[in-house]
C-alpha positions as CSV (number, residue, x, y, z in Angstrom):
1,M,12.5,-20.0,11.4
2,A,8.6,-20.2,12.4
3,S,5.5,-18.1,12.7
4,V,4.5,-16.8,16.1
5,T,0.6,-16.2,16.8
6,F,-1.2,-14.2,19.8
7,S,-4.5,-16.1,19.9
8,G,-6.7,-13.7,22.0
9,V,-3.4,-12.4,24.2
10,T,-3.8,-10.4,27.3
11,K,-1.7,-9.3,30.0
12,R,-2.7,-7.8,33.1
13,F,-0.7,-6.1,35.9
14,D,-2.8,-6.0,38.8
15,D,-5.7,-4.1,37.6
16,V,-3.9,-2.5,34.9
17,V,-4.4,-4.6,31.1
18,A,-1.3,-3.9,29.3
19,V,-1.9,-5.7,26.4
20,N,-5.8,-6.3,25.8
21,A,-7.0,-9.4,23.8
22,L,-4.1,-9.7,20.8
23,D,-5.3,-11.1,17.5
24,L,-2.0,-11.4,15.5
25,E,0.2,-13.2,13.6
26,V,3.5,-12.9,12.1
27,A,4.3,-15.2,9.3
28,D,7.4,-17.3,9.2
29,G,10.1,-14.8,7.9
30,E,8.6,-12.3,8.3
31,L,9.7,-8.6,9.9
32,L,6.5,-7.4,11.6
33,V,7.0,-3.5,13.4
34,L,4.9,-3.1,16.6
35,L,4.1,0.3,16.4
36,G,2.6,2.6,19.2
37,P,2.9,5.2,21.5
38,S,4.9,4.7,25.2
39,G,2.7,2.7,27.0
40,C,0.8,1.2,24.6
41,G,1.7,-2.5,25.3
42,K,4.2,-3.0,22.3
43,T,6.7,-3.9,24.5
44,T,4.8,-5.9,26.9
45,A,4.0,-8.2,23.8
46,L,7.6,-8.7,22.7
47,R,8.4,-10.0,25.7
48,M,5.4,-12.6,26.5
49,V,6.9,-13.9,23.1
50,A,10.3,-14.0,24.8
51,G,9.1,-15.5,28.1
52,L,10.3,-12.6,29.9
53,E,6.2,-12.0,31.4
54,E,3.5,-14.7,31.8
55,V,0.9,-14.4,29.7
56,T,-2.4,-13.7,31.7
57,D,-5.0,-15.1,29.0
58,G,-5.2,-16.4,25.5
59,D,-2.6,-18.3,23.9
60,L,0.9,-17.8,22.5
61,A,2.5,-20.0,20.0
62,I,5.8,-19.9,18.3
63,G,5.4,-22.6,14.9
64,D,3.0,-24.8,16.3
65,L,4.1,-25.2,19.5
66,R,1.6,-23.5,22.5
67,V,4.6,-21.3,24.5
68,N,2.7,-19.9,27.5
69,D,4.6,-22.1,29.8
70,L,7.2,-22.7,28.2
71,A,10.7,-21.4,29.8
72,P,12.6,-18.6,28.1
73,K,15.3,-20.6,27.1
74,D,13.3,-23.3,25.8
75,R,11.7,-20.9,22.9
76,D,14.8,-20.8,21.0
77,V,14.5,-16.9,20.3
78,A,16.8,-14.1,20.4
79,M,16.3,-10.6,22.1
80,V,18.2,-7.4,21.0
81,F,17.6,-4.7,23.7
82,Q,17.5,-0.8,23.7
83,S,20.5,-1.2,26.2
84,Y,22.6,-3.3,24.5
85,A,23.0,-5.9,27.3
86,L,27.0,-6.4,27.1
87,Y,29.2,-7.7,29.7
88,P,31.5,-5.3,30.0
89,H,34.7,-7.2,31.4
90,M,34.3,-9.3,28.1
91,T,35.5,-8.6,24.5
92,V,33.7,-8.5,21.6
93,Q,34.6,-11.8,20.9
94,R,33.7,-13.2,23.6
95,N,30.1,-11.5,24.1
96,I,29.1,-12.3,20.8
97,E,29.8,-16.3,21.5
98,F,28.5,-16.0,25.2
99,P,25.0,-17.6,24.0
100,L,27.0,-20.6,22.5
101,K,29.7,-21.2,25.1
102,R,25.5,-21.8,27.6
103,Q,24.6,-24.2,24.4
104,G,27.6,-26.1,24.7
105,V,28.5,-25.3,21.2
106,A,32.6,-26.9,20.4
107,A,35.0,-24.2,20.2
108,A,36.0,-24.5,16.8
109,E,32.3,-23.9,15.7
110,R,31.7,-20.9,18.1
111,S,35.1,-19.0,16.5
112,S,33.6,-19.9,13.1
113,R,29.8,-18.8,13.7
114,V,31.2,-15.4,15.7
115,L,33.9,-14.7,12.7
116,E,31.4,-14.9,10.5
117,A,28.2,-13.0,12.6
118,A,31.2,-10.2,12.8
119,T,31.9,-9.8,9.5
120,T,28.2,-9.3,8.7
121,L,27.7,-6.8,10.7
122,G,31.7,-5.3,10.1
123,L,33.0,-6.2,13.5
124,D,36.0,-8.4,12.5
125,E,38.3,-6.1,13.3
126,L,37.1,-5.2,16.9
127,L,36.7,-8.8,18.3
128,E,39.3,-7.9,20.8
129,R,38.1,-4.3,22.5
130,K,35.9,-4.4,25.0
131,P,32.3,-2.5,24.9
132,G,34.1,0.5,27.0
133,Q,35.9,1.1,23.9
134,L,33.1,0.8,21.2
135,S,31.0,3.6,20.1
136,G,27.2,3.6,20.5
137,G,26.5,2.1,16.7
138,Q,29.5,-0.6,17.3
139,R,28.0,-2.0,20.7
140,Q,24.2,-2.2,19.2
141,R,26.6,-4.0,16.0
142,V,27.6,-6.6,19.0
143,A,24.4,-6.6,20.3
144,L,22.7,-7.6,16.5
145,A,25.9,-10.6,16.5
146,R,25.3,-12.2,19.4
147,A,21.6,-12.6,18.2
148,I,22.7,-13.4,15.0
149,V,25.2,-16.2,15.7
150,R,22.5,-18.0,17.7
151,A,20.5,-18.9,14.5
152,P,17.2,-18.5,16.6
153,R,14.0,-19.0,15.3
154,V,12.7,-15.8,16.0
155,F,14.2,-12.4,16.5
156,L,13.0,-9.9,18.8
157,M,14.2,-6.1,19.0
158,D,13.2,-3.8,21.6
159,E,13.7,-0.2,20.2
160,P,17.4,-1.3,19.5
161,L,18.3,2.2,17.9
162,S,17.1,4.9,20.1
163,N,20.2,5.6,21.8
164,L,21.8,5.9,18.9
165,D,22.4,9.3,16.7
166,A,20.2,10.2,13.7
167,T,23.2,9.1,11.3
168,L,23.9,5.5,13.0
169,R,19.9,5.1,13.4
170,V,20.0,5.1,9.9
171,Q,22.7,2.9,8.7
172,T,22.1,0.7,11.5
173,R,17.7,0.3,10.4
174,S,19.6,-0.4,7.3
175,D,22.1,-3.0,8.4
176,I,19.1,-4.6,10.3
177,V,17.1,-4.7,6.9
178,A,19.8,-6.2,4.9
179,I,20.7,-8.8,7.5
180,Q,17.0,-9.9,8.2
181,R,16.4,-10.3,4.6
182,R,19.2,-12.7,4.2
183,L,18.4,-15.0,7.0
184,G,15.2,-14.9,6.3
185,T,14.5,-15.2,10.0
186,T,10.8,-14.3,11.9
187,T,11.3,-10.8,13.4
188,I,9.2,-8.8,16.0
189,Y,10.5,-5.2,16.0
190,V,9.2,-2.9,18.3
191,T,9.3,0.4,18.0
192,H,7.4,4.3,18.3
193,D,9.4,5.9,15.8
194,Q,7.0,6.1,12.4
195,V,9.8,6.3,9.9
196,E,11.5,3.4,11.8
197,A,8.3,1.8,11.0
198,M,7.9,2.5,7.5
199,T,10.7,1.8,6.2
200,M,11.5,-1.3,8.2
201,G,8.3,-3.6,8.5
202,H,6.8,-6.0,5.8
203,R,3.8,-5.0,8.0
204,I,3.8,-2.8,10.7
205,A,0.9,-3.6,13.9
206,V,-0.1,0.0,15.2
207,M,-1.2,-0.5,18.9
208,R,-2.7,1.6,21.3
209,N,-4.1,1.7,25.0
210,G,-3.1,-2.2,25.0
211,A,-5.4,-2.9,21.7
212,L,-4.5,-3.3,18.0
213,E,-5.4,-0.5,16.1
214,Q,-4.8,-2.1,12.4
215,V,-2.4,-4.1,10.8
216,A,-1.2,-3.5,7.0
217,S,1.6,-2.9,4.9
218,P,3.2,0.7,5.5
219,T,1.4,1.5,2.2
220,D,-2.0,0.5,3.6
221,L,-1.4,2.1,6.2
222,Y,-0.4,5.6,5.0
223,D,-3.3,5.5,2.3
224,R,-6.1,3.9,4.2
225,P,-5.6,4.1,7.8
226,A,-8.5,2.2,9.5
227,T,-9.0,5.2,12.4
228,A,-7.9,8.4,13.1
229,F,-5.6,7.5,15.5
230,V,-3.6,5.6,13.0
231,A,-3.7,8.4,10.6
232,S,-2.3,10.6,12.9
233,F,0.4,8.7,13.9
234,L,1.5,7.6,10.4
235,G,3.6,10.2,8.4
236,S,5.8,12.9,9.7
237,P,4.1,15.3,10.4
238,G,0.9,12.8,10.9
239,M,-2.6,13.5,8.9
240,N,-4.3,16.8,9.8
241,L,-7.8,16.0,11.8
242,L,-10.1,18.5,11.5
243,A,-14.2,18.2,13.0
244,A,-16.4,18.3,10.0
245,T,-20.5,18.3,9.4
246,G,-22.1,16.8,6.6
247,F,-24.8,18.4,5.3
248,T,-27.1,18.3,1.8
249,G,-27.0,21.5,-0.8
250,H,-30.5,23.1,-1.6
251,D,-29.6,20.7,-4.9
252,G,-29.1,17.6,-3.1
253,T,-25.5,17.7,-2.9
254,P,-23.8,16.6,0.0
255,G,-21.2,18.0,1.3
256,L,-18.9,19.2,4.3
257,R,-18.2,21.6,6.3
258,A,-15.6,22.7,8.4
259,A,-13.6,25.6,9.6
260,G,-15.9,28.0,8.1
261,A,-15.4,26.2,4.8
262,E,-17.5,24.4,2.7
263,L,-16.5,21.3,0.7
264,P,-18.0,18.7,-1.4
265,W,-18.3,15.3,0.0
266,P,-15.4,13.1,-1.3
267,D,-15.9,10.4,-3.9
268,G,-15.2,6.8,-2.5
269,F,-17.1,7.2,0.2
270,S,-20.7,6.2,1.7
271,R,-22.8,9.4,1.5
272,Q,-23.6,11.0,5.0
273,P,-25.2,14.0,4.1
274,S,-25.6,15.0,8.2
275,G,-24.2,14.4,11.0
276,D,-20.5,14.9,12.5
277,V,-17.3,13.5,11.3
278,T,-13.8,13.8,11.3
279,L,-12.0,15.1,8.4
280,G,-8.9,14.5,7.5
281,F,-6.2,15.1,4.8
282,R,-1.8,14.5,4.6
283,P,0.2,17.5,4.2
284,E,0.8,16.9,0.9
285,A,-2.5,16.9,-0.2
286,A,-2.6,20.8,1.0
287,S,-2.1,23.6,-1.3
288,L,-2.3,27.2,-0.6
289,G,-4.7,28.9,-3.3
290,S,-7.1,31.9,-3.6
291,E,-10.1,29.8,-2.4
292,G,-10.6,27.2,0.4
293,L,-10.0,27.5,4.6
294,D,-8.6,30.7,5.9
295,A,-6.1,30.6,8.0
296,R,-2.4,32.8,9.2
297,I,0.7,31.2,9.4
298,I,2.4,30.5,12.6
299,L,5.4,29.0,11.5
300,V,7.7,28.0,8.7
301,E,9.9,24.8,9.0
302,R,12.4,25.2,6.1
303,L,13.8,21.5,5.5
304,G,15.8,21.9,2.8
305,A,13.8,20.2,0.0
306,E,10.5,20.9,1.6
307,T,8.9,23.4,3.5
308,H,6.1,22.9,6.0
309,L,3.5,26.2,6.9
310,I,2.1,25.4,10.3
311,C,-1.6,27.5,9.9
312,S,-4.0,28.3,12.7
313,L,-7.4,27.6,10.9
314,A,-10.5,30.2,12.0
315,D,-11.6,27.9,14.6
316,G,-8.3,27.9,16.2
317,E,-7.5,24.3,14.7
318,R,-4.0,23.7,12.9
319,V,-3.1,22.1,9.9
320,V,0.5,21.6,8.6
321,V,0.7,22.3,4.4
322,R,3.6,20.8,2.9
323,Q,5.3,22.4,0.1
324,R,7.8,21.0,-2.1
325,D,9.0,24.7,-3.3
326,R,12.2,25.6,-1.5
327,Q,12.5,28.7,-2.5
328,S,9.1,29.5,-0.7
329,S,8.6,33.4,0.9
330,H,5.8,32.5,2.8
331,Q,6.3,34.3,6.1
332,I,4.7,34.0,9.9
333,S,1.3,35.9,9.8
334,D,0.5,35.6,6.0
335,H,-2.9,34.9,6.1
336,V,-3.6,32.2,3.4
337,R,-6.4,30.2,1.9
338,I,-5.8,26.4,2.4
339,R,-6.8,24.4,-0.9
340,I,-7.6,20.5,0.2
341,D,-7.5,18.0,-2.9
342,T,-10.8,16.3,-2.1
343,D,-9.5,13.0,-4.0
344,Q,-7.1,12.5,-0.8
345,I,-9.8,13.8,1.6
346,H,-10.3,11.0,4.4
347,L,-13.3,10.2,6.8
348,F,-13.5,9.3,9.6
349,D,-16.8,8.6,12.8
350,A,-16.5,11.6,15.1
351,E,-17.5,9.2,18.3
352,S,-15.5,5.9,17.5
353,G,-12.4,7.3,15.2
354,L,-13.3,4.5,13.0
355,R,-13.0,5.1,9.1
356,L,-16.1,5.5,7.3
357,G,-17.4,2.7,5.4
358,E,-16.5,3.3,1.4
359,G,-18.8,2.9,-1.6
360,T,-21.9,5.3,-2.6
């Protein structure tokens, strides 16, 4: 096992910068999730670790070894792909043992290690079947077993669950977490699914346009997003973001104007009584009452244990209110007032998107 360190790593494809000066360290034994929208550079970063893409600038190290010029086969990493990448003419057993045969491992040891990996993933009864006889979830577990059996220093996983249905995704991601914790193998997991990221990663590195926006624990990312982009990308639904302006009242008290309403300046943020800002609040930080933002309900999503009210404000911006009351009686076209819990307000610079300074 080993750490993985990106030091100013850049990858260019002709005039396109896919990854831009990435500085990131994945600790030994950590499961780190690379999260971001399609095209943000997360898969390219993963492929550079695997040696499938060359580093344009910067240094990439596995443990204490710089691997920029090291062949993929010499990096001691195992990659699990979105497409499973199984050999259709081989049995499950032969697919799992294939990397061991290439390494010249003796037959007796191969059989022992294959059986151990297969048993870990519930495949021991399927060893004589071929991929075409397996479900999608079973095929993905074979791909995982093939990675595990090698006992590599680093696991690399590129959206391995995206081809599975919702139920299998939940089951398989719990399998991956359990296996990673048991083996303690350093793991980099790529996904665009923020639910996967929040439930699996020790830490999450959020990328956008080839650059790192923030890296932190799931809780820290959710509670203290460093940018408006991270705030909107994390959470289901994401954070509500509104254009707002700071002002100072006649009595000298600072406040915020947003969507035709006035709010007190939130505690914990540096006082900026004038200028444009972006006001953020989570759907659970909003409730309906007799005062607040004037809005009209345009969609009601009843999700069993909770209800999401999608509302249009007076200026046309949309916000989501999460209600825990499953018996909510609100309907489309209802006019409502949205009260925001000022203790849960987030503020970002309107131009840069960076979180405003905190303190008084």
